[in-house]
TORTI-878445 format. One record per residue: z, y, x of N, C-alpha, C in turn. Coordinates in steps of 0.001 Angstrom, whole numbers, padded with zeros to 6 digits, always signed. Example, Ala and Ser with C-alpha at 12.3 -4.5 7.8 and 13.67 -1.06 7.14 Angstrom:
! TORTI-878445
+007800-005690+013190+007800-004500+012300+007800-003300+013200+007080-002250+012850+007140-001060+013670+007870+000030+012900
This chain:
! TORTI-878445
+089656+114607+079640+089179+115045+080900+088651+116043+081123+088301+117804+081785+087137+118198+081132+086411+117506+082196+085184+118452+081565+083351+117957+082431+083939+117918+083822+084335+119004+084209+084294+119342+085657+085518+118770+086625+086081+118178+086411+087499+117145+086748+086574+115683+086347+086003+115650+085777+085458+114210+085578+084894+113792+086467+083328+114922+087512+082925+115378+088265+083681+115137+089396+084608+115853+089865+085153+115889+090844+086099+114875+091063+086146+113652+089897+086649+112434+090564+085810+111737+091079+085084+111921+089996+083871+110471+089976+083178+110884+092031+082830+112266+092504+083027+112609+093387+083696+112250+094931+085173+112572+094640+085766+111883+095291+085971+110445+096024+085882+109907+094642+086234+108432+094788+084340+107717+095135+083440+108831+095378+082076+108252+095859+081741+108284+097293+082310+109595+097586+082183+110397+098573+082457+109146+100056+083880+109227+099706+085156+108364+100525+084891+107527+099930+084237+106240+099696+083145+104602+099428+082311+104644+100545+081169+106415+099973+079986+105958+100856+080319+106542+102234+080963+107021+102705+081155+107507+104235+082264+106475+105039+083008+105979+103875+083556+104571+104637+082958+103514+104595+081962+103337+104115+081100+102027+104553+079971+102316+105498+079726+103590+105558+078612+103752+106905+079765+103241+108093+081279+103500+108550+081626+103105+109246+081619+101446+109216+082043+100692+108540+081279+099675+107886+079925+098558+108342+078835+099657+108840+077703+099086+108796+077971+099151+110445+077741+099476+111069+078368+099574+113041+078948+098790+113082+079764+097738+112390+080449+096484+111977+079528+095162+111598+079417+095575+111044+077931+094000+110901+077562+093391+111782+076451+094044+112873+076433+093432+113460+077217+092464+115059+078534+093536+114801+079410+093350+116025+080590+092185+115404+080750+091749+114021+081643+090916+114155+080927+089847+114700+079916+088757+113949+079060+087226+114630+078818+087446+116062+079359+088913+116390+078686+088560+118063+080162+089261+119273+079803+089967+119666+080859+090813+120396+082608+090353+119954+082786+091183+118828+083926+090524+118143+084771+089478+118210+083924+088663+118059+083457+086995+117675+084087+085949+119189+084408+086978+120175+084495+086709+121551+085279+086684+122124+086326+088086+120914+087636+088397+121912+088488+087580+121200+089459+088041+122394+090834+086889+121597+091460+087541+120735+091527+086811+119721+092488+087682+118581+093814+086443+118620+094918+088291+117901+097126+087428+117541+096256+086355+116180+097449+086014+116507+098166+084734+114889+097480+085128+114060+097795+086559+114149+097482+087339+112436+096666+087815+112222+095348+087258+113376+094114+088054+112571+093644+088253+111504+094015+088788+110263+093318+088406+109098+091364+087444+108789+090933+086996+108076+089841+086482+107775+088916+087904+107432+087459+087616+108899+086669+088536+108264+086349+089372+106595+086326+087737+105816+086176+088118+104957+086425+089303+104305+088034+089918+104377+089463+090383+103711+089150+091947+104146+088235+091692+105003+088021+093641+105092+087504+094004+104188+086431+094160+104151+084999+094219+103098+086475+094866+101354+086690+093635+101436+087235+094298+100328+088844+095165+100112+089420+095032+101012+090233+096263+101034+090417+097228+101540+089369+097553+102420+089064+098849+102988+088291+099504+102010+086990+098575+100408+086546+098980+099791+088037+099979+098605+088723+098803+098641+090288+099494+097058+090616+101030+098192+091381+100064+098836+091095+102202+099310+090901+102679+099366+089539+103353+100147+088761+104086+099334+088511+104508+098445+088758+103382+097804+088569+104543+095935+090649+104690+096041+091222+104255+096407+092769+104806+096677+092212+106089+096886+091839+106402+098259+091722+107929+098600+091492+108539+098010+089523+108012+097082+089497+109113+096929+090040+109719+095418+090951+109520+094932+091646+109180+093544+092768+110540+093974+092883+110116+095195+094324+110699+095943+093375+112588+096225+092606+112243+096366+092338+113539+097090+091344+113926+095596+091420+113464+095057+090919+114604+093657+091866+115113+093465+093322+114221+092954+094295+114935+092432+095132+115793+093218+094222+116341+094554+094553+117226+094491+093527+118830+094819+092600+118105+094805+091828+119180+094658+091514+119436+093180+091517+119354+092758+092140+119930+090954+092912+121338+090320+093923+120787+092045+095319+121810+091756+095004+122836+092242+095826+124156+091408+095216+125203+091571+094815+126003+093253+093964+125916+093607+093762+126980+095021+095089+127887+095642+094969+127190+096212+096710+127919+097732+095886+127244+099231+097197+127990+099744+096886+127782+101648+097276+126634+101098+098631+126062+100730+098791+124676+100798+097967+123780+100606+096986+124094+099434+096538+122955+098702+095329+122200+099639+095093+123378+100809+093781+123974+101647+094100+123052+102334+095635+123315+103211+096155+122568+104488+095804+121247+104062+097234+120814+103221+096544+119074+102305+095460+118873+102492+094593+119497+102186+093220+118884+101864+092246+118064+103885+092556+120205+104633+091840+119735+105586+092510+118554+106111+093803+118412+106278+094543+116731+106710+093804+116173+106157+093900+115884+105100+092923+114548+105010+091626+114684+105588+091062+115597+104847+089760+115289+106071+089338+115029+107276+090878+116130+108349+090479+115290+109904+091395+113794+109499+091787+113104+109170+092313+112236+109237+090695+111118+108917+089915+111541+107548+089117+110851+107015+087961+110593+108427+088239+112115+109266+086957+111806+110291+087439+110824+111455+088774+110518+111220+088791+110011+112631+088894+108505+111674+089260+107931+110733+089031+107233+109946+087008+106575+110513+086506+107088+109769+084804+107584+110045+084730+106886+111422+085272+107397+112873+085122+107330+113955+085162+106083+114911+086302+105002+114390+087458+103986+114278+086143+103216+114905+085139+102657+113075+084753+101433+113102+083342+102624+114647+083137+103300+115172+081881+103412+116443+082613+103251+117312+083819+104105+117426+085124+103569+118979+085105+102054+119026+085547+101160+118544+086040+100205+118125+085445+099054+118681+084025+099072+117441+083309+098380+117545+081510+098491+118145+081811+099784+118162+079805+100692+118418+080568+100717+119941+081508+101080+120590+081376+101467+122081+081980+100219+122822+082835+099471+122000+083963+098092+122416+085010+098676+123376+085172+099964+123172+086263+100931+123651+088061+100738+123041+088412+099102+123371+089387+098611+122496+090619+099935+122393+090761+099942+123745+091850+100836+124284+091626+102082+123535+090993+103079+123783+090117+104271+123159+089989+104152+121655+090053+102572+121406+090359+102717+119427+092030+102337+118995+092429+102511+120296+093632+102726+119744+094872+103828+120134+094230+104438+120778+094882+105957+120738+094572+107057+119269+093199+106574+119533+092432+106933+117954+093261+106890+117266+093522+105319+116965+094352+104753+115618+095677+105122+115667+096215+105849+116480+098120+106272+116714+097459+107510+116089+096649+108337+116382+096380+110018+115777+095606+109945+114872+095139+108891+114075+095067+108323+112887+095771+108633+111901+097428+107975+112105+098199+107432+111742+098935+108535+111305+098947+109573+111987+100060+110398+112387+099329+111596+111071+097999+112110+111271+097745+112025+110042+097560+112418+108455+097291+110672+109029+097867+109698+107307+098928+110393+106584+100022+110201+108290+101238+110633+106919+101372+112248+107127+101089+112743+107446+101584+114009+107133+100583+114709+105717+099078+114398+106006+098314+114009+104414+099642+113186+103648+100038+112319+103892+100909+111694+102112+102214+113314+102158+102466+113489+103287+103796+114776+102652+103543+116412+102471+101686+116344+103041+101149+117210+102040+100512+117471+100862+100231+115964+100848+100094+115885+099073+101380+114971+097794+102326+115471+098659+103783+115287+097394+103826+116264+097097+104021+117270+098122+103657+118748+098075+103481+119474+096220+102099+118424+095453+100716+119073+094603+101441+117872+094379+101265+116415+094841+100845+115402+093562+101959+114096+094190+103088+113542+093347+103699+112814+093512+103116+110933+093928+102072+111780+092860+100845+110407+092189+100301+110761+093694+099735+111700+094356+098123+111318+095411+099685+110989+096569+100069+111182+096772+100987+110773+097970+100780+109461+098134+101824+108705+096675+101800+107088+096904+100511+106339+097185+099075+106782+096239+098470+106442+096151+097927+106514+097853+098477+107235+098509+097536+106644+100354+098648+105556+101063+099580+105369+100398+100873+103928+101227+100058+103084+100805+099061+102382+100453+098870+101144+101657+097879+101194+102081+097401+103125+101910+095773+102930+103390+097209+103017+104658+098335+103941+104690+099164+104375+105649+099450+102733+105647+099875+102093+105400+099696+100455+105285+099165+099736+106920+098303+099093+105870+096478+099212+106320+096141+098978+107500+097242+100745+107475+096164+100752+109042+097227+100296+109844+098980+101245+109921+099940+100218+110339+099333+098833+111302+099313+098129+109823+099171+096573+110105+097642+096633+111616+096557+097188+111145+095322+097430+111696+095760+097945+112725+097189+098789+113382+096789+098840+114963+097516+098336+115354+098645+097212+114815+099187+096550+115188+098200+095533+116407+097137+095340+114794+095727+094247+115444+095158+094983+116474+094853+096201+116842+093804+096357+117646+094847+096365+118473+096202+096908+119079+096767+096966+119959+097081+095712+120704+096732+094746+120087+097096+093259+119792+095609+092287+120750+094937+093117+120508+093112+092666+120618+093146+093058+122033+093891+094824+121696+093424+095472+123551+094170+094732+124538+095226+093937+123953+096068+094139+125317+095417+092207+125478+095011+091495+124438+094556+089673+125088+093101+089634+125930+092655+091374+125391+091422+090899+126492+091188+091632+127113
């Protein structure tokens, strides 16, 4: 692997994990306080599971976006990267809406938009790298579950 590709790979993973972790910081104080008081569905996973799952997903996202970033520059590649950035912004904001503002309904609406942008990212990534697209499948799967969880919490509260 060329040195520039190694730097792109490390940068992609580090940036995804770092930015994802910032969103997690807002949840740390809210989980034992506000979140603990909410009515939750029977399928609510244990709190300790979220950190390892999201860390794994951010690593996979980093590898995926790297596989697209290293492709030759084109309008299509840039569109794929733009979609990825937009979905990542929504991913980043969700924690602030749900945990920071305690706005479970708005977080649900935001997560529907996030899900759509992840799907579009997968479709655009697939045009350049099937591997990059498949690396986002666990992410959209988890967000699908999280969307159901968010909806159930909103409804129960």
